[in-house]
C-alpha positions as CSV (number, residue, x, y, z in Angstrom):
1,X,-1.5,209.0,97.7
2,X,-1.6,205.4,98.8
3,X,-3.9,202.9,97.2
4,X,-4.8,199.2,97.1
5,X,-6.8,197.3,94.5
6,X,-10.1,198.8,95.5
7,X,-9.1,201.4,98.1
8,X,-7.6,204.8,97.6
9,X,-6.1,206.7,100.6
10,X,-5.8,210.4,100.0
11,X,-5.1,213.5,102.1
12,X,-7.5,216.5,101.5
13,X,-7.2,220.0,103.0
14,X,-10.5,221.0,104.7
15,X,-11.5,224.7,105.0
16,X,-13.9,226.6,107.3
17,X,-13.3,224.4,110.4
18,X,-13.3,226.6,113.4
19,X,-13.0,224.2,116.3
20,X,-12.3,220.6,117.2
21,X,-16.1,219.8,117.2
22,X,-16.2,221.0,113.6
23,X,-13.6,218.3,112.8
24,X,-15.8,215.7,114.4
25,X,-18.7,216.9,112.3
26,X,-16.7,216.7,109.1
27,X,-15.5,213.3,110.0
28,X,-19.0,212.0,110.7
29,X,-20.3,213.5,107.4
30,X,-17.5,211.8,105.4
31,X,-17.9,208.4,107.2
32,X,-21.6,208.4,106.4
33,X,-21.0,208.6,102.6
34,X,-21.3,205.3,100.7
35,X,-17.9,204.2,99.5
36,X,-16.0,205.9,102.3
37,X,-14.3,203.2,104.3
38,X,-12.4,205.4,106.8
39,X,-12.1,209.1,107.5
40,X,-9.8,210.9,110.0
41,X,-10.0,214.7,110.3
42,X,-7.3,216.7,112.1
43,X,-8.4,220.1,113.2
44,X,-4.8,221.3,114.0
45,X,-3.5,220.5,110.5
46,X,-6.9,221.2,108.7
47,X,-6.5,217.9,106.9
48,X,-8.8,214.9,106.2
49,X,-7.3,211.5,105.5
50,X,-9.9,209.5,103.6
51,X,-9.9,205.9,102.5
52,X,-12.5,205.3,99.8
53,X,-13.5,203.0,96.9
54,X,-13.1,205.0,93.7
55,X,-15.6,202.7,92.0
56,X,-18.3,203.9,94.4
57,X,-17.4,207.6,95.2
58,X,-15.2,210.4,93.8
59,X,-13.6,213.4,95.6
60,X,-16.2,215.7,94.0
61,X,-19.0,214.0,96.0
62,X,-17.0,214.4,99.2
63,X,-16.6,218.1,98.4
64,X,-20.3,218.6,97.7
65,X,-21.4,216.8,100.9
66,X,-19.2,219.2,103.0
67,X,-20.3,222.3,101.0
68,X,-23.9,221.6,101.8
69,X,-23.1,222.0,105.5
70,X,-20.8,225.0,105.3
71,X,-17.4,223.4,105.0
72,X,-15.1,222.9,102.0
73,X,-12.7,220.2,100.8
74,X,-10.0,220.9,98.2
75,X,-9.8,218.2,95.5
76,X,-7.2,219.8,93.2
77,X,-3.6,218.7,92.7
78,X,-1.2,218.7,95.7
79,X,0.6,221.8,94.4
80,X,-2.7,223.8,93.9
81,X,-4.2,222.5,97.1
82,X,-1.1,223.6,99.1
83,X,-1.2,227.1,97.5
84,X,-5.0,227.5,98.1
85,X,-4.8,226.3,101.6
86,X,-2.0,228.7,102.4
87,X,-4.0,231.6,100.8
88,X,-7.1,230.7,102.9
89,X,-5.1,230.4,106.1
90,X,-3.4,233.7,105.5
91,X,-6.8,235.4,104.9
92,X,-8.3,233.9,108.1
93,X,-5.2,234.9,110.1
94,X,-5.5,238.6,109.0
95,X,-9.2,238.7,109.8
96,X,-8.7,237.1,113.2
97,X,-5.8,239.5,114.0
98,X,-7.9,242.5,113.0
99,X,-10.9,241.3,115.0
100,X,-8.8,240.7,118.1
101,X,-7.1,244.2,118.0
102,X,-10.3,246.1,117.5
103,X,-12.2,244.0,120.1
104,X,-9.5,244.7,122.7
105,X,-9.5,248.5,121.9
106,X,-13.3,248.7,122.3
107,X,-13.5,246.5,125.3
108,X,-10.9,248.4,127.4
109,X,-13.1,251.5,127.9
110,X,-16.2,249.3,128.5
111,X,-14.4,247.5,131.2
112,X,-13.3,250.8,132.8
113,X,-16.8,252.2,132.7
114,X,-18.3,249.1,134.2
115,X,-15.8,248.8,137.0
116,X,-15.2,252.4,138.0
117,X,-18.1,254.5,136.6
118,X,-21.0,252.3,137.3
119,X,-23.2,255.3,138.6
120,X,-22.5,257.5,135.6
121,X,-25.6,257.5,133.4
122,X,-23.9,258.6,130.2
123,X,-21.4,255.9,130.7
124,X,-24.1,253.3,130.6
125,X,-25.0,254.2,127.1
126,X,-21.3,254.6,126.0
127,X,-20.8,251.0,127.3
128,X,-23.8,249.8,125.3
129,X,-22.5,251.5,122.1
130,X,-18.9,250.3,122.4
131,X,-19.8,246.7,123.4
132,X,-22.3,246.2,120.6
133,X,-19.8,245.8,117.7
134,X,-17.6,243.6,120.0
135,X,-20.4,241.1,120.7
136,X,-22.2,241.0,117.4
137,X,-19.5,241.9,114.8
138,X,-16.1,240.9,116.1
139,X,-17.6,238.0,118.1
140,X,-19.9,236.8,115.3
141,X,-17.7,233.8,114.6
142,X,-18.7,232.3,118.0
143,X,-22.4,232.8,117.4
144,X,-22.2,231.3,113.9
145,X,-20.3,228.3,115.1
146,X,-22.7,227.9,118.0
147,X,-25.6,227.8,115.4
148,X,-23.7,225.3,113.3
149,X,-23.1,223.1,116.4
150,X,-26.8,223.4,117.2
151,X,-27.6,222.0,113.7
152,X,-25.5,219.0,114.5
153,X,-27.0,218.7,118.0
154,X,-23.6,219.3,119.5
155,X,-21.9,221.9,121.7
156,X,-18.4,223.3,122.3
157,X,-16.6,226.2,123.8
158,X,-18.0,228.5,121.1
159,X,-21.4,227.6,122.3
160,X,-20.6,228.6,125.8
161,X,-19.1,231.9,124.6
162,X,-22.1,232.7,122.4
163,X,-24.7,231.8,125.0
164,X,-23.1,233.7,127.9
165,X,-22.1,236.8,126.0
166,X,-25.4,237.2,124.2
167,X,-27.3,236.6,127.4
168,X,-25.3,239.1,129.3
169,X,-25.7,241.6,126.5
170,X,-29.4,241.1,126.1
171,X,-29.9,241.2,129.9
172,X,-28.1,244.5,130.0
173,X,-30.2,245.9,127.2
174,X,-33.4,245.1,129.2
175,X,-31.9,246.6,132.3
176,X,-30.8,249.8,130.5
177,X,-34.0,250.5,128.5
178,X,-36.6,248.9,130.8
179,X,-35.3,249.9,134.3
180,X,-38.7,249.1,135.8
181,X,-37.8,245.5,135.7
182,X,-35.4,246.2,138.6
183,X,-37.2,248.9,140.6
184,X,-35.2,248.7,143.8
185,X,-31.7,248.8,142.1
186,X,-29.5,251.8,142.7
187,X,-28.4,251.6,139.1
188,X,-29.3,249.2,136.2
189,X,-27.4,245.8,136.6
190,X,-25.3,246.1,133.4
191,X,-22.9,243.5,132.1
192,X,-21.8,245.0,128.9
193,X,-18.2,244.7,130.1
194,X,-18.6,241.0,130.9
195,X,-19.9,240.3,127.3
196,X,-17.2,242.3,125.5
197,X,-14.2,241.3,127.7
198,X,-15.1,237.6,127.3
199,X,-15.2,238.0,123.5
200,X,-11.9,239.8,123.5
201,X,-10.0,237.3,125.7
202,X,-11.3,234.3,123.8
203,X,-10.3,236.0,120.5
204,X,-6.8,236.6,121.9
205,X,-6.6,233.0,122.9
206,X,-7.6,231.9,119.4
207,X,-5.0,234.3,117.9
208,X,-2.3,232.7,119.9
209,X,-3.5,229.2,118.9
210,X,-3.6,230.2,115.2
211,X,-0.2,231.7,115.3
212,X,1.2,228.2,116.3
213,X,-0.9,226.5,113.6
214,X,-0.7,228.8,110.7
215,X,2.6,227.4,109.5
216,X,1.3,223.8,109.5
217,X,1.7,223.6,105.7
218,X,5.1,225.3,105.5
219,X,7.0,222.0,105.8
220,X,5.0,220.6,102.9
221,X,5.6,223.8,100.9
222,X,9.4,223.6,101.4
223,X,9.4,219.9,100.4
224,X,7.4,220.7,97.3
225,X,9.8,223.4,96.3
226,X,12.6,220.7,96.2
227,X,10.8,219.1,93.2
228,X,12.4,219.9,89.9
229,X,9.9,221.2,87.3
230,X,12.0,220.7,84.2
231,X,14.6,218.2,83.2
232,X,17.1,217.6,80.4
233,X,16.4,214.2,78.6
234,X,18.5,212.4,76.0
235,X,16.6,211.7,72.8
236,X,16.9,208.5,70.7
237,X,19.4,210.2,68.3
238,X,21.7,211.3,71.2
239,X,20.5,214.9,71.3
240,X,19.2,216.6,74.5
241,X,15.8,218.2,75.1
242,X,14.1,220.1,78.0
243,X,10.8,218.8,79.1
244,X,8.5,218.9,82.2
245,X,9.5,216.4,84.9
246,X,5.9,215.1,84.9
247,X,6.5,213.6,81.4
248,X,9.6,211.5,82.5
249,X,9.0,207.8,82.5
250,X,11.3,205.0,83.9
251,X,14.0,204.2,81.4
252,X,14.6,207.7,80.2
253,X,18.2,208.9,80.1
254,X,18.5,212.2,82.0
255,X,21.3,214.8,82.5
256,X,22.3,216.4,85.8
257,X,24.7,219.3,85.4
258,X,26.9,220.8,88.1
259,X,24.8,222.3,90.9
260,X,21.5,220.9,89.5
261,X,19.0,218.9,91.6
262,X,18.0,215.4,90.4
263,X,14.5,215.4,88.9
264,X,13.6,211.8,89.7
265,X,15.2,208.7,91.4
266,X,17.7,207.0,89.1
267,X,20.9,205.1,88.5
268,X,24.1,206.7,87.2
269,X,25.2,205.5,83.8
270,X,28.1,207.9,83.0
271,X,30.2,210.4,84.9
272,X,31.5,210.9,88.4
273,X,30.7,213.5,91.0
274,X,29.9,214.2,94.6
275,X,26.2,214.5,95.5
276,X,24.8,216.4,98.4
277,X,22.3,213.9,99.9
278,X,21.7,215.7,103.2
279,X,18.0,216.1,102.3
280,X,17.7,212.3,102.3
281,X,20.3,211.0,104.7
282,X,21.0,214.0,107.0
283,X,24.7,213.5,106.5
284,X,26.7,216.7,105.7
285,X,29.5,214.9,103.7
286,X,28.6,214.6,100.0
287,X,28.5,211.1,98.6
288,X,30.7,210.0,95.7
289,X,28.7,208.8,92.7
290,X,29.8,206.9,89.6
291,X,28.3,204.4,87.2
292,X,25.9,202.1,89.0
293,X,25.3,204.5,91.9
294,X,21.8,205.3,93.0
295,X,20.6,209.0,93.1
296,X,17.4,210.5,94.5
297,X,15.1,213.3,93.4
298,X,15.8,216.6,95.3
299,X,19.5,215.8,96.0
300,X,22.0,218.2,94.5
301,X,24.8,217.2,92.1
302,X,28.2,218.7,92.9
303,X,31.1,219.2,90.5
304,X,30.8,217.1,87.4
305,X,28.1,216.1,84.9
306,X,26.1,212.8,85.4
307,X,24.0,210.9,83.0
308,X,21.4,208.8,84.8
309,X,18.6,206.5,84.0
310,X,15.2,207.2,85.6
311,X,14.1,204.3,87.8
312,X,11.2,205.9,89.8
313,X,9.1,208.8,88.7
314,X,6.0,210.8,89.9
315,X,4.6,209.5,93.1
316,X,7.1,206.7,93.4
317,X,10.2,208.9,94.1
318,X,11.6,208.9,97.6
319,X,11.0,212.7,97.8
320,X,7.3,212.4,97.0
321,X,6.9,209.5,99.5
322,X,8.5,211.7,102.1
323,X,6.0,214.5,101.3
324,X,3.1,212.0,101.5
325,X,4.4,210.6,104.8
326,X,4.5,214.1,106.4
327,X,1.0,214.8,105.0
328,X,-0.4,211.6,106.3
329,X,1.0,212.1,109.8
330,X,-0.1,215.7,110.0
331,X,-3.6,214.8,108.7
332,X,-4.1,211.9,111.1
333,X,-6.5,212.2,114.0
334,X,-4.9,213.4,117.3
335,X,-4.7,210.9,120.2
336,X,-6.7,213.0,122.6
337,X,-9.5,215.6,122.5
338,X,-9.3,219.0,124.0
339,X,-10.3,218.8,127.6
340,X,-12.2,222.0,127.6
341,X,-14.4,221.0,124.6
342,X,-15.0,217.6,126.3
343,X,-16.3,219.4,129.4
344,X,-18.3,221.8,127.3
345,X,-20.3,219.0,125.6
346,X,-21.8,218.1,129.0
347,X,-21.6,221.6,130.6
348,X,-23.7,223.5,128.1
349,X,-26.8,221.4,128.1
350,X,-26.5,221.0,131.9
351,X,-26.4,224.8,132.4
352,X,-29.3,225.4,130.1
353,X,-31.3,222.7,131.8
354,X,-30.5,224.1,135.3
355,X,-31.4,227.6,134.2
356,X,-34.8,226.7,132.7
357,X,-35.6,224.2,135.5
358,X,-34.8,226.9,138.1
359,X,-37.1,229.4,136.4
360,X,-40.1,227.0,136.3
361,X,-39.5,225.8,139.9
362,X,-39.6,229.4,141.2
363,X,-42.6,230.1,139.1
364,X,-44.4,227.1,140.5
365,X,-43.4,227.1,144.1
366,X,-43.4,230.8,144.8
367,X,-46.8,232.0,143.5
368,X,-46.4,235.6,144.8
369,X,-43.1,236.6,143.3
370,X,-42.2,233.4,141.5
371,X,-41.9,235.1,138.1
372,X,-39.6,237.8,139.4
373,X,-37.4,235.4,141.4
374,X,-37.5,232.9,138.5
375,X,-36.3,235.4,136.0
376,X,-33.6,236.7,138.3
377,X,-32.4,233.1,139.0
378,X,-32.5,232.2,135.3
379,X,-30.3,235.2,134.3
380,X,-28.0,234.8,137.3
381,X,-27.3,231.1,136.4
382,X,-26.4,232.0,132.9
383,X,-24.2,234.9,133.9
384,X,-22.5,233.0,136.7
385,X,-21.9,230.2,134.2
386,X,-20.2,232.5,131.7
387,X,-17.1,230.6,130.7
388,X,-14.6,233.3,131.5
389,X,-12.6,231.0,133.8
390,X,-13.2,227.9,131.7
391,X,-12.2,229.9,128.6
392,X,-9.2,231.4,130.2
393,X,-8.0,228.3,131.9
394,X,-6.1,226.9,128.9
395,X,-4.9,230.1,127.0
396,X,-3.5,231.8,130.1
397,X,-1.6,228.8,131.2
398,X,-0.3,228.3,127.7
399,X,0.7,232.0,127.4
400,X,2.6,232.0,130.8
401,X,4.1,228.5,130.2
402,X,5.1,229.0,126.6
403,X,6.6,232.4,127.5
404,X,8.7,230.8,130.2
405,X,9.8,228.1,127.8
406,X,10.8,230.6,125.2
407,X,12.9,232.5,127.7
408,X,14.7,229.2,128.3
409,X,15.3,228.6,124.6
410,X,12.4,226.2,124.1
411,X,9.8,227.2,121.4
412,X,6.6,225.2,121.8
413,X,4.7,225.6,118.5
414,X,1.8,223.2,119.0
415,X,-0.2,223.3,122.3
416,X,-1.7,219.8,121.6
417,X,1.7,218.2,122.1
418,X,1.9,219.3,125.7
419,X,-0.5,216.7,127.1
420,X,1.3,214.0,125.0
421,X,4.8,215.0,126.0
422,X,4.2,214.1,129.6
423,X,3.2,210.6,128.5
424,X,6.2,209.6,126.4
425,X,8.3,206.6,127.5
426,X,10.9,206.6,124.6
427,X,13.1,209.2,123.0
428,X,14.3,208.6,119.4
429,X,17.4,210.7,118.5
430,X,18.9,211.5,115.2
431,X,22.7,211.4,115.2
432,X,24.1,214.1,112.9
433,X,23.4,217.6,114.1
434,X,21.5,216.3,117.2
435,X,24.0,214.3,119.3
436,X,26.9,215.3,117.1
437,X,28.0,218.7,115.8
438,X,27.1,217.9,112.2
439,X,30.5,219.4,111.1
440,X,33.4,217.0,110.4
441,X,36.8,217.5,112.1
442,X,40.2,215.9,111.8
443,X,40.4,213.1,114.4
444,X,43.8,211.5,113.5
445,X,46.3,211.3,110.7
446,X,49.5,209.6,109.7
447,X,52.0,211.2,107.3
448,X,55.3,209.7,106.2
449,X,57.1,213.0,105.9
450,X,55.9,216.2,107.6
451,X,57.4,218.3,104.9
452,X,54.6,217.2,102.6
453,X,51.9,218.4,105.0
454,X,52.0,221.9,103.4
455,X,51.4,220.2,100.0
456,X,48.4,218.4,101.3
457,X,46.9,221.6,102.8
458,X,47.7,223.5,99.5
459,X,45.5,220.9,97.6
460,X,42.7,220.8,100.1
461,X,42.5,224.6,100.3
462,X,41.5,224.6,96.7
463,X,38.6,222.1,97.3
464,X,35.1,222.8,98.5
465,X,34.6,219.3,99.9
466,X,33.6,219.4,103.7
467,X,36.5,217.0,104.6
468,X,38.9,219.2,102.7
469,X,37.7,222.3,104.6
470,X,38.0,220.3,107.9
471,X,41.6,219.5,107.0
472,X,42.4,223.1,106.4
473,X,40.8,224.2,109.6
474,X,42.9,221.6,111.5
475,X,46.2,223.2,110.4
476,X,45.5,227.0,110.5
477,X,49.2,227.8,110.7
478,X,50.4,225.6,107.8
479,X,51.5,227.7,104.9
480,X,50.4,226.1,101.6
481,X,53.0,225.7,98.8
482,X,52.4,227.1,95.3
483,X,50.9,224.5,92.9
484,X,50.1,224.5,89.2
485,X,47.9,222.5,86.8
486,X,45.2,222.0,89.5
487,X,42.5,219.5,88.5
488,X,39.4,218.4,90.3
489,X,38.4,214.8,89.6
490,X,34.6,214.7,90.4
491,X,33.7,212.0,92.9
492,X,37.4,211.2,93.5
493,X,39.5,214.1,94.7
494,X,41.9,216.8,93.5
495,X,45.4,216.8,92.1
496,X,48.1,219.3,91.1
497,X,51.8,219.6,90.4
498,X,54.8,220.8,92.5
499,X,58.3,220.9,91.0
500,X,57.2,218.4,88.3
501,X,55.8,215.9,90.8
502,X,52.1,215.1,90.8
503,X,50.4,215.2,94.2
504,X,46.9,214.0,95.0
505,X,44.3,214.2,97.8
506,X,41.1,212.1,97.7
507,X,39.4,208.9,98.3
508,X,41.4,205.7,98.9
509,X,39.3,203.9,96.3
510,X,40.7,206.4,93.7
511,X,44.2,205.7,94.9
512,X,43.5,202.0,94.5
513,X,42.4,202.6,90.9
514,X,45.6,204.4,90.2
515,X,47.7,201.6,91.6
516,X,48.8,203.5,94.6
517,X,49.1,201.0,97.4
518,X,48.8,201.5,101.1
519,X,52.1,200.7,103.0
520,X,52.1,197.8,105.4
521,X,52.8,200.0,108.4
522,X,49.6,202.0,107.6
523,X,47.2,199.1,107.2
524,X,46.5,198.6,111.0
525,X,45.7,202.3,111.5
526,X,43.5,202.3,108.3
527,X,41.5,199.3,109.5
528,X,41.1,200.7,113.0
529,X,39.9,204.1,111.8
530,X,37.5,202.5,109.4
531,X,36.1,200.2,112.1
532,X,35.4,203.2,114.3
533,X,33.4,204.9,111.6
534,X,35.9,207.5,110.5
535,X,35.8,209.1,107.1
536,X,39.2,208.6,105.3
537,X,41.1,210.5,102.7
538,X,44.6,209.9,101.4
539,X,47.5,212.0,100.1
540,X,50.0,210.8,97.6
541,X,53.2,212.1,96.0
542,X,53.9,210.5,92.6
543,X,53.0,206.8,93.0
544,X,53.6,206.7,96.8
545,X,51.0,207.1,99.5
546,X,52.4,209.8,101.9
547,X,49.5,210.2,104.3
548,X,46.1,209.1,105.6
549,X,43.7,211.4,107.4
550,X,40.7,210.3,109.5
551,X,37.8,212.6,110.1
552,X,34.9,212.3,112.5
553,X,31.7,214.1,113.4
554,X,32.3,214.9,117.1
555,X,29.8,214.6,119.9
556,X,28.3,217.8,121.2
557,X,29.7,218.6,124.7
558,X,26.7,217.6,126.7
559,X,25.4,214.6,124.6
560,X,26.4,211.9,127.1
561,X,24.9,213.8,130.0
562,X,21.6,214.5,128.2
563,X,21.2,210.7,127.4
564,X,22.0,209.9,131.0
565,X,19.4,212.3,132.3
566,X,16.8,210.9,129.9
567,X,17.5,207.4,130.9
568,X,17.3,208.5,134.6
569,X,13.7,209.5,133.8
570,X,13.0,205.9,132.8
571,X,12.9,206.9,129.1
572,X,14.3,204.3,126.6
573,X,16.7,206.1,124.2
574,X,17.0,205.0,120.5
575,X,19.5,206.3,118.0
576,X,18.7,206.3,114.3
577,X,20.9,207.6,111.5
578,X,21.5,207.6,107.8
579,X,25.2,207.2,108.5
580,X,27.0,203.9,108.2
581,X,26.6,201.5,111.1
582,X,30.2,201.7,112.4
583,X,29.9,205.5,112.9
584,X,26.5,205.1,114.6
585,X,27.8,202.3,116.8
586,X,30.7,204.5,117.9
587,X,28.3,207.3,119.0
588,X,25.8,204.9,120.6
589,X,28.5,203.2,122.7
590,X,30.0,206.6,123.7
591,X,26.6,207.7,125.0
592,X,25.4,204.4,126.5
593,X,22.6,203.9,124.0
594,X,21.6,200.2,123.5
595,X,19.1,200.6,120.7
596,X,20.7,202.0,117.5
597,X,20.5,201.6,113.8
598,X,22.5,203.0,110.8
599,X,22.0,203.2,107.0
600,X,18.4,204.3,107.6
601,X,16.4,206.2,104.9
602,X,13.8,208.8,106.0
603,X,10.9,206.3,105.4
604,X,12.7,203.7,107.5
605,X,13.0,206.0,110.4
606,X,9.3,206.8,110.3
607,X,8.5,203.0,109.9
608,X,10.7,202.3,113.0
609,X,8.7,204.8,115.1
610,X,5.4,203.4,113.8
611,X,6.5,200.0,114.9
612,X,7.4,201.2,118.4
613,X,4.1,203.1,118.7
614,X,2.2,200.0,117.4
615,X,3.6,198.2,120.5
616,X,2.2,200.9,122.8
617,X,5.4,203.0,123.1
618,X,4.9,206.8,123.0
619,X,7.9,208.3,121.2
620,X,9.5,211.7,121.3
621,X,11.5,212.2,118.0
622,X,14.4,214.6,118.0
623,X,16.0,215.6,114.7
624,X,17.4,218.4,112.6
625,X,17.2,217.6,108.9
626,X,14.8,217.3,106.1
627,X,15.4,213.5,106.2
628,X,14.0,213.6,109.8
629,X,10.7,215.2,108.8
630,X,8.7,212.0,108.2
631,X,9.8,210.6,111.5
632,X,9.1,213.9,113.3
633,X,5.6,214.0,111.8
634,X,5.0,210.3,112.7
635,X,6.1,210.4,116.4
636,X,3.7,211.2,119.3
637,X,5.8,214.3,120.0
638,X,8.4,215.9,117.7
639,X,11.3,218.1,118.6
640,X,13.7,219.9,116.2
641,X,17.1,221.5,116.8
642,X,17.0,225.2,116.1
643,X,20.1,225.1,113.9
644,X,18.6,222.4,111.7
645,X,16.7,222.6,108.3
646,X,13.6,224.7,107.9
647,X,11.5,221.7,107.0
648,X,12.5,219.9,110.2
649,X,11.7,223.0,112.2
650,X,8.2,223.3,110.6
651,X,7.4,219.6,110.9
652,X,8.3,219.6,114.7
653,X,6.0,220.7,117.5
654,X,8.8,221.8,119.8
655,X,12.0,223.6,118.7
656,X,15.2,223.9,120.8
657,X,16.6,227.3,119.9
658,X,20.3,227.3,119.0
659,X,20.2,223.5,118.9
660,X,20.9,223.1,122.7
661,X,20.3,219.4,123.4
662,X,20.5,220.1,127.1
663,X,17.0,221.4,126.8
664,X,15.4,218.1,125.7
665,X,14.6,216.9,129.2
666,X,13.8,220.5,130.3
667,X,11.2,220.7,127.5
668,X,9.6,217.5,128.9
669,X,9.5,219.0,132.4
670,X,8.0,222.2,131.2
671,X,5.3,220.3,129.3
672,X,4.4,218.4,132.4
673,X,4.3,221.7,134.4
674,X,2.1,223.5,131.9
675,X,-0.3,220.6,131.7
676,X,-0.5,220.5,135.5
677,X,-1.4,224.2,135.6
678,X,-4.0,223.7,132.9
679,X,-5.6,220.9,134.8
680,X,-5.6,222.9,138.0
681,X,-7.3,225.8,136.2
682,X,-9.9,223.6,134.6
683,X,-10.6,221.9,137.9
684,X,-11.1,225.2,139.8
685,X,-13.1,226.7,136.9
686,X,-15.4,223.8,136.7
687,X,-15.6,223.5,140.6
688,X,-16.5,227.2,140.6
689,X,-19.5,226.5,138.4
690,X,-20.5,223.4,140.5
691,X,-20.6,225.6,143.6
692,X,-21.8,228.9,142.1
693,X,-24.7,227.6,139.9
694,X,-26.8,226.0,142.7
695,X,-26.3,229.2,144.8
696,X,-27.3,231.3,141.7
697,X,-30.4,229.1,141.3
698,X,-31.5,230.0,144.9
699,X,-30.2,227.0,146.9
700,X,-29.6,229.4,149.9
701,X,-33.1,231.0,149.8
702,X,-35.0,228.4,151.8
703,X,-32.4,228.7,154.6
704,X,-31.5,232.4,154.8
705,X,-34.0,233.9,152.2
706,X,-31.0,235.0,150.2
707,X,-30.9,235.0,146.4
708,X,-27.9,236.5,144.7
709,X,-28.5,238.7,141.7
710,X,-26.7,239.0,138.3
711,X,-24.5,241.8,139.7
712,X,-23.0,239.4,142.3
713,X,-22.8,236.7,139.7
714,X,-20.7,239.0,137.5
715,X,-18.4,239.7,140.4
716,X,-18.0,236.0,141.2
717,X,-17.4,235.4,137.6
718,X,-14.7,238.0,137.5
719,X,-13.1,236.6,140.7
720,X,-12.9,233.2,139.1
721,X,-11.2,234.6,136.1
722,X,-8.7,236.5,138.2
723,X,-7.9,233.4,140.2
724,X,-7.3,231.4,137.0
725,X,-4.9,234.0,135.6
726,X,-3.1,234.3,138.9
727,X,-2.7,230.5,139.1
728,X,-1.3,230.4,135.5
729,X,1.3,233.1,136.4
730,X,2.2,231.4,139.7
731,X,2.3,227.9,138.4
732,X,4.5,228.6,135.4
733,X,6.9,230.9,137.3
734,X,7.9,228.0,139.5
735,X,11.3,226.3,138.8
736,X,11.5,222.6,138.7
């Protein structure tokens, strides 16, 4: 939660929103309340970001204002809110899945009866019986939302679905039970199949949409689970006690045992160890910690016990700020509105106006059969305007496009990112695990006597440190010698004895403490390796340095080519990393990247992206670690490597399965392709209505005395739907 002297900025989960227009309504309600300075509601993440004056209004008043209009706002603590939101989303998902399945099962026989057994009288009544629960029970969400929109004098896609399906259903009821209305018809003009199939297809589209959105809170859940609930604190008399982390205050002396996570941010007072900071920095190599070193909440202590002083607690810890950063980015308002909903706002009142105007014009200007022609025109306009094509335009293109992307190893989780991906002009890359393998390997070494190499491997084979494991992997055929009195020195290295001689492997700073000097002939190599960003460990026998080993995190095979292809698309490439600047510079120079920064914390990566976007740049962020999640959530479009952390995968909108960086530019191409198909579908669906509605109203009658009936309108509607689906399959099967 951010705050200033008179303003509090807080993220609230919002429940019962069923469409983007609902989010607009909630936003308008919140903005209208006295004391609320700003409100942004995100339908995709189901979050509201509200800036308010606590002296004028409290969260309970916000909640009451929304409850009065059928929505809800969770004001409990972040842990309780996350759990309740997840419970509500799971419940909604199960209901939607059940409604979709039963609706499809019932609609299939109705469709078959309407298309192939239209003259079978018993089939008419079967179609009525089967379509009734589809339209009024499984489709009730559309009717309820339409009524809610009507209360707010608004309209959306649900309004179109409700209006057209209920009209088609009620028209069919009249035709079935009052056949005299259509005395010259061979059989009653029934549209039960149109009403039920529309409901089923739209439900299926919503199910696919929800499947992509239902894990929105998973990244937050995983981050919250990193928080330590209980900590060991030193009392004034030197004893230790266990207490909830919430009770820790700055200045408390805390204990972190081997394998434990740090409860709060702090400074080491006593002890030495290696700490796994990959959650914060993204770097796989544990950092050595000793007195004076900084530690962060959520990072994991290695071998050794550390006493540390709490410096930042509660909402001030880096982990909590990361959580808040992800929440803020996910809860912010999207940059664009759904195109279909935008069209619907104009389309719905236009269709209704045309239908009623048509009815009255026929009634007035055709005094003999004006009522009959007017009623037929009114119903035909509504049936022909049934939003099958408009409703299928987006979901079918997404289904086909996302299916093709998945077959190529690209998982698109958030459809809203597609129209943003084609507008990006910068790509921000993480280093470790994205451009590099994220797994250290031996790059070079210098050893005075090769006979001691087996002694070095013998020591490192007993260590769990990533650099030690990399050394062992580099010499698979080296047979280790037998050592005794093995001792691990936390934060420094490992030592043992062979034939009465002490041998050591570890950090060069440790060797310096022991008075083991680097020979003159090794200094040039040492400085060169350090300058190129290599991680170094030494090996000594007695008081003499016998070897230096340099490790690096190698580039992935296609990293240079990927950067070249991105730059060829006129995309500016940036490289951000928590690693030290020399290592980042080496990778940037190897790949031809001009904009690069090292030693960056998670918040600094997110701030860098905010700065770029504040200058009008639209960024695609590619990362793989927990430390990348704030930047991923902040960027216009986010992309995660499939072999990265769970939090990064959940925070990102696009995932590259198996971490294949060659798919970065392909994902951009597919996004452009899918959006092109969606626009084509929407254009033709809308053009169909522009052409069909005047004809349905009777525009051809004065010329040829021809007026189409609802039956032909239903056929035209079906044809438009088929054309949209066919275009989706065609457009997304094309290779670029």
